[in-house]
C-alpha positions in Angstrom: 78.4 47.2 26.4 75.5 49.0 28.0 74.8 51.0 31.1 72.8 48.8 33.4 72.8 49.3 37.0 75.9 48.0 37.8 77.9 45.2 36.3 77.5 41.5 36.7 81.3 40.0 37.1 81.6 36.2 36.2 84.5 34.0 37.3 85.1 31.2 34.6 86.4 28.0 34.6 90.3 27.2 35.2 90.0 25.1 31.9 87.4 25.9 28.9 89.7 24.2 26.0 89.7 25.5 22.6 87.7 28.8 21.7 84.4 27.0 20.6 84.4 25.9 24.4 83.4 29.4 24.9 80.0 28.5 23.9 79.6 25.8 26.9 77.4 26.7 29.8 80.1 28.4 31.7 80.2 31.2 29.4 77.1 30.9 28.2 75.5 33.5 30.4 77.2 36.5 30.0 76.7 35.9 25.9 73.2 36.0 26.4 72.5 38.4 29.6 72.0 41.6 27.6 69.7 44.6 27.2 72.5 47.4 29.2 73.8 45.1 31.8 77.6 45.7 31.8 79.4 42.0 32.0 82.9 41.5 34.0 84.5 38.3 33.5 87.4 37.4 35.6 89.6 34.6 34.3 93.2 33.9 35.6 94.5 31.9 32.7 95.7 34.5 30.0 94.9 32.5 27.0 91.3 31.6 28.2 91.1 35.4 29.4 92.5 36.5 25.9 89.8 33.8 24.1 87.2 35.6 26.1 87.9 38.9 25.0 87.6 37.7 21.6 84.3 36.4 21.8 82.4 38.0 24.5 80.8 41.9 24.6 82.4 41.8 28.3 85.1 43.6 30.1 87.8 40.9 31.0 90.0 40.8 33.9 93.2 38.5 33.7 93.5 37.7 37.6 92.7 34.9 40.4 89.1 35.6 41.4 89.9 35.1 45.0 92.3 38.7 44.8 90.4 41.6 46.3 92.1 44.0 44.2 90.8 41.7 41.1 87.5 42.2 42.9 87.5 45.7 43.3 88.2 46.4 39.8 85.6 44.3 38.6 83.4 46.8 40.4 81.8 44.1 43.3 80.4 47.1 45.3 77.7 48.0 42.4 77.2 44.4 41.0 73.5 43.6 40.7 75.0 39.6 40.7 77.9 37.8 41.1 78.4 34.4 39.3 81.4 31.8 40.3 81.5 29.2 38.2 85.6 27.6 38.6 86.1 24.6 38.5 87.2 24.6 42.4 84.4 24.3 44.8 86.6 25.9 47.3 87.2 28.7 44.7 83.5 29.6 44.4 83.1 29.1 48.1 85.8 31.7 49.1 84.7 34.2 46.0 81.1 34.2 47.3 82.1 34.9 50.5 84.2 37.9 49.4 81.5 38.9 47.0 78.8 39.5 49.7 81.5 41.5 52.0 82.4 43.7 49.5 78.6 44.5 48.2 77.3 42.2 45.4 73.6 42.3 45.9 73.3 38.4 44.4 75.7 35.5 44.7 75.4 32.2 42.5 77.7 29.5 43.1 78.6 26.2 41.0 79.3 23.5 43.7 80.0 19.8 42.7 80.5 18.6 46.0 76.6 18.2 47.2 77.1 16.5 50.8 78.8 19.8 51.8 75.4 21.4 51.9 73.5 18.3 53.4 71.8 18.6 56.5 73.7 19.8 59.6 77.0 20.8 57.2 77.3 24.5 55.3 74.4 26.5 55.0 74.5 28.1 51.8 73.1 31.8 53.3 76.2 31.5 55.7 78.4 31.0 52.9 77.3 34.1 51.2 75.4 32.3 48.4 72.1 33.1 47.4 71.8 30.2 44.8 74.0 26.7 44.9 73.9 25.2 41.3 75.1 21.6 41.9 76.0 20.5 37.9 75.9 16.7 39.0 72.1 17.3 40.1 71.2 19.0 36.8 72.5 16.2 34.8 71.0 13.6 36.5 67.8 14.8 36.7 68.0 15.5 32.5 68.9 11.9 31.8 66.1 10.4 34.0 63.5 12.7 32.1 64.6 11.6 28.6 65.2 8.5 29.6 61.0 8.1 30.6 60.1 9.5 27.7 60.6 7.5 24.7 62.3 8.8 21.5 63.5 11.8 23.4 66.6 13.3 23.3 66.2 16.4 24.9 64.0 18.2 27.6 63.9 21.3 29.5 61.2 23.0 32.0 60.3 26.3 31.1 57.7 29.3 32.6 58.3 27.3 36.0 57.6 24.1 35.4 54.3 24.7 33.5 55.7 24.1 30.0 58.3 21.6 28.8 60.3 21.7 25.3 61.2 17.9 24.5 63.0 16.9 21.7 62.2 13.6 19.8 63.9 11.3 17.0 60.9 11.0 14.4 60.4 7.3 13.8 59.2 6.6 10.3 55.6 4.5 11.8 54.8 8.1 13.8 51.2 9.3 12.5 52.6 12.9 11.7 55.6 12.0 9.5 54.5 13.4 5.8 52.1 16.2 7.3 52.8 19.8 7.5 52.8 21.9 10.6 49.2 23.7 9.7 47.9 19.9 8.8 49.1 18.6 12.5 47.2 21.6 14.1 44.2 20.4 12.7 44.3 16.5 12.7 45.0 16.4 16.2 42.9 19.3 17.3 45.2 20.3 20.4 45.8 23.7 21.4 48.7 23.2 23.6 51.8 21.7 21.5 53.7 23.1 18.4 56.8 21.9 16.6 59.2 24.7 17.2 62.2 23.2 15.4 63.8 20.6 13.0 66.6 19.2 12.3 67.1 17.2 9.1 70.6 16.4 6.9 72.9 18.6 8.7 70.5 21.9 8.9 68.3 23.3 11.5 65.4 25.2 10.8 62.4 27.2 12.9 59.5 25.5 10.6 56.5 27.5 9.2 53.2 26.0 8.6 54.3 24.5 5.0 56.9 22.4 6.1 56.5 19.2 6.8 58.0 16.2 8.8 60.0 13.4 7.6 61.0 10.0 9.2 64.3 10.7 10.6 64.0 14.4 11.7 64.9 15.7 15.4 62.2 18.2 16.2 61.6 19.9 19.6 58.1 20.5 20.5 56.7 22.8 23.5 53.8 21.4 25.2 51.7 22.4 28.4 52.9 19.9 31.1 48.7 19.4 32.3 48.4 18.1 28.9 50.9 16.2 28.2 49.3 12.6 28.2 47.4 14.0 25.4 50.2 15.3 23.6 53.4 12.6 23.8 51.6 9.7 22.2 51.7 11.6 19.0 55.6 11.6 19.0 56.2 8.5 21.2 57.4 5.5 19.8 55.7 2.2 21.6 58.7 1.0 24.1 59.9 -2.2 23.4 58.4 -4.7 26.4 61.7 -6.1 28.6 64.3 -3.9 28.3 64.6 -2.6 32.3 68.3 -2.9 32.0 70.8 0.3 32.1 74.3 -0.5 32.1 75.9 2.9 33.6 79.8 2.8 32.8 81.9 5.0 34.9 81.5 5.6 39.0 81.7 9.2 39.0 79.3 11.7 41.0 77.1 11.5 38.5 77.1 8.2 37.7 76.9 6.8 41.2 73.9 9.3 41.7 72.1 8.2 38.6 72.7 4.3 39.5 71.4 5.0 43.1 68.1 6.6 41.6 67.6 4.7 38.9 67.8 1.1 40.8 65.6 2.9 43.5 62.8 3.1 40.8 63.0 -0.6 40.0 65.2 -0.7 37.2 68.1 -3.2 36.8 71.3 -1.3 36.7 74.8 -2.6 36.1 78.1 -0.3 36.8 81.3 -1.1 35.0 84.2 0.6 35.7 87.9 0.3 35.3 89.5 1.7 38.3 89.7 -0.7 41.1 89.1 2.0 43.9 86.3 3.5 42.1 85.1 0.4 41.8 84.9 -0.7 45.5 83.6 2.9 46.5 80.5 2.1 43.9 80.0 -1.4 45.4 80.0 -0.4 48.9 77.8 2.8 48.6 75.0 1.3 46.1 71.9 -0.5 47.0 70.6 -2.3 44.3 72.7 -2.2 41.6 75.7 -4.5 40.5 79.2 -2.9 40.2 81.8 -4.7 37.8 85.4 -4.0 37.4 87.1 -4.6 34.2 90.2 -4.1 32.7 91.4 -1.3 29.7 90.4 -2.6 26.5 88.2 -5.2 27.7 84.9 -3.1 27.3 83.4 -4.8 24.3 84.4 -8.3 25.4 82.3 -7.5 29.1 79.4 -6.0 27.4 79.2 -9.7 25.4 79.4 -11.2 28.5 76.3 -8.9 29.6 74.5 -9.9 26.4 74.5 -6.0 26.1 72.1 -6.7 23.6 69.3 -6.9 25.8 69.5 -3.6 27.9 67.8 -0.6 27.2 70.3 2.3 28.1 73.6 2.4 28.2 75.1 5.7 29.9 78.4 6.5 29.5 79.4 8.8 32.7 83.3 8.7 32.8 85.1 12.0 33.5 86.4 11.9 30.0 84.5 13.0 27.2 86.4 10.9 24.5 86.1 7.7 26.5 82.3 8.2 26.8 81.8 8.7 22.8 84.1 5.8 22.3 82.7 3.2 24.9 79.0 4.7 23.7 80.0 3.4 20.1 80.8 0.3 21.2 77.5 -0.6 23.4 75.5 1.0 20.1 77.5 -2.1 18.0 76.9 -4.5 20.7 73.3 -4.4 20.6 72.0 -1.6 23.1 69.3 0.1 22.1 69.3 3.5 23.2 73.0 5.2 24.2 73.1 8.3 26.5 77.2 9.9 26.3 78.2 12.7 28.6 80.7 15.2 27.3 81.5 18.8 28.4 83.1 19.3 24.8 80.4 21.5 22.7 82.6 21.2 19.7 81.7 17.4 19.4 77.9 18.0 20.0 77.0 18.7 16.2 78.4 15.2 15.0 77.0 12.9 17.6 73.8 12.1 16.2 74.9 11.4 12.6 77.8 8.3 14.6 74.6 6.8 16.0 74.2 8.2 19.8 71.0 9.3 20.8 71.5 11.4 23.9 74.1 14.0 24.1 74.6 15.4 27.7 76.7 18.6 28.3 76.8 19.6 32.4 78.1 23.0 31.1 74.7 23.8 29.2 72.7 22.3 31.9 74.3 24.4 34.7 74.0 27.6 32.5 70.4 27.0 32.2 70.2 26.7 36.1 71.8 29.9 36.4 69.8 31.7 34.3 66.7 30.5 35.8 67.8 31.8 39.1 68.4 35.0 37.4 65.4 35.7 36.1 63.7 39.0 37.3 63.7 41.0 34.1 63.2 40.5 30.3 64.8 37.4 29.8 63.4 34.4 32.3 65.2 31.3 30.9 67.6 30.4 27.7 67.9 26.5 26.5 70.3 25.9 23.8 69.0 23.2 20.8 71.6 21.1 19.8 75.0 22.7 19.8 73.7 26.2 19.5 71.8 26.2 16.1 68.9 27.9 18.1 67.7 29.0 20.9 64.4 29.2 23.1 64.2 32.1 25.2 61.4 33.1 27.4 60.7 36.8 27.3 58.9 39.2 29.5 56.9 41.7 27.4 57.9 45.2 28.8 55.8 48.2 28.4 58.5 50.2 26.5 59.4 46.9 24.1 58.9 47.6 20.4 56.7 44.4 20.4 54.5 45.2 22.7 51.0 46.3 21.5 51.8 44.7 18.1 50.7 41.8 16.3 53.0 39.0 15.7 52.4 39.6 12.1 53.2 43.5 12.0 56.1 43.0 14.9 58.8 42.6 12.5 59.9 39.1 13.5 62.6 37.9 11.0 62.5 34.6 9.6 64.4 32.1 11.6 62.4 33.2 14.7 59.2 32.0 16.0 56.9 33.0 18.9 55.7 29.3 20.1 53.8 29.8 23.3 52.7 33.1 25.0 51.4 33.3 28.7 48.9 35.8 29.7 47.6 35.5 33.7 46.4 32.0 34.1 46.4 31.2 30.3 48.8 29.4 27.9 47.9 30.3 24.3 49.6 29.3 21.0 49.7 32.5 18.9 48.6 33.4 15.3 49.6 36.4 13.2 46.9 38.3 14.8 47.6 38.2 18.4 49.2 41.3 20.0 51.5 40.6 22.9 50.7 42.8 26.1 52.6 44.0 28.8 53.6 41.6 31.3 52.9 38.6 28.7 55.7 35.8 28.6 56.4 34.5 25.8 58.7 31.9 24.2 60.5 32.4 21.7 62.8 30.2 19.1 65.2 32.0 17.1 68.5 31.0 15.2 71.8 33.0 15.6 71.4 35.2 13.0 67.7 36.3 14.2 68.9 37.1 17.7 70.0 40.4 17.8 66.8 41.3 16.0 64.5 39.3 18.6 66.3 41.1 21.5 65.9 44.1 20.4 62.1 43.8 19.8 61.5 42.7 23.6 64.4 45.2 25.2 63.5 48.0 27.3 65.0 47.7 30.4 68.1 45.8 32.1 68.1 42.0 32.9 67.5 42.9 36.4 64.8 45.0 36.2 
């Protein structure tokens, strides 16, 4: 590890699952926070601590995060930041209070219960927390944004909301099909979008000028928010009329929040729930939405009775990932046009589109993005994973002493599989070409595959993340 100003302690969730889950959002931040920053992970479960030690370039402490001895060992007095992301809200709050008392300069907590921080209740500052991340809030926001973009399956804000990353399914009827990246740039004469990723037949590629778009591809574009109305018609399918109905399976926090917001926006929302008590709570708390209870094994019959083929969306939002996948497939077979599935299992994500599911939502990964955004005070401003980690979109700040500064992109040494998509300089946002040189203070949005990340990081690295 490096020798930054101080360690960055991370408290892990009580439940990580199998080793592949180490790439989920909760463990994602220490894997990407580099540039000389020491990272310390505190984990109470011995098997999870061992798995983290095998996967991460970090110091692993097998202990309870609210034990003061463990926090002292982690170096809280010299810590730039402390991030509490266990599965327990209470533990995260207590850990942040202790971290403030022991000298950590910045404290971030993952808290599921939003009611605690409603008006006249808890105050984050009084609890020793600089930033509170609500995973359900991040998840609902993501789903609502994807639902608003016909044909989209992915979305993220970047550059303080000025730039958007949007993933689209390519309909064979779209005018972009059959054209190369270079041709598309000339055809549409737009300087504010770029296709930065393509997924086809199980392979992710960072496209070059000669690569062509094919029907059935999944593509990711970077676009400037202010030009969205001009850019999106190029990629969006025409939305069928009369599909205003949304079926939400699961009266969970996410399900209830989403149902309430969609109903308030004028959607016809039906919530289906097996648990009688959860169904009762949903019917009492939701306005403008219908709540239906069903028994185990009745999902398909209920979907038929509801004429699910007339619904625009089915959103599987129970607390069980496997149930969500199964009911999502049932909804697809019943005729629902678009299906979104919530899962915290990253190992499932690579096969989701192959089995017919349209949108896959991983709250852990969304939470990780929110945490990284709150930490953006140095070279790395934000990180977004594409698919299940086949590539990452990293927002870098160009430092004066970085190897890439003042070199043209053609001579900067960027490896194949990495692409600078947009450059922000002052108030301007530009799509660069090989002749552009990055200057100190520029912010560059870079797409890179895992194999190229070490090289890309080294090109931008000069100072610690919290410089």
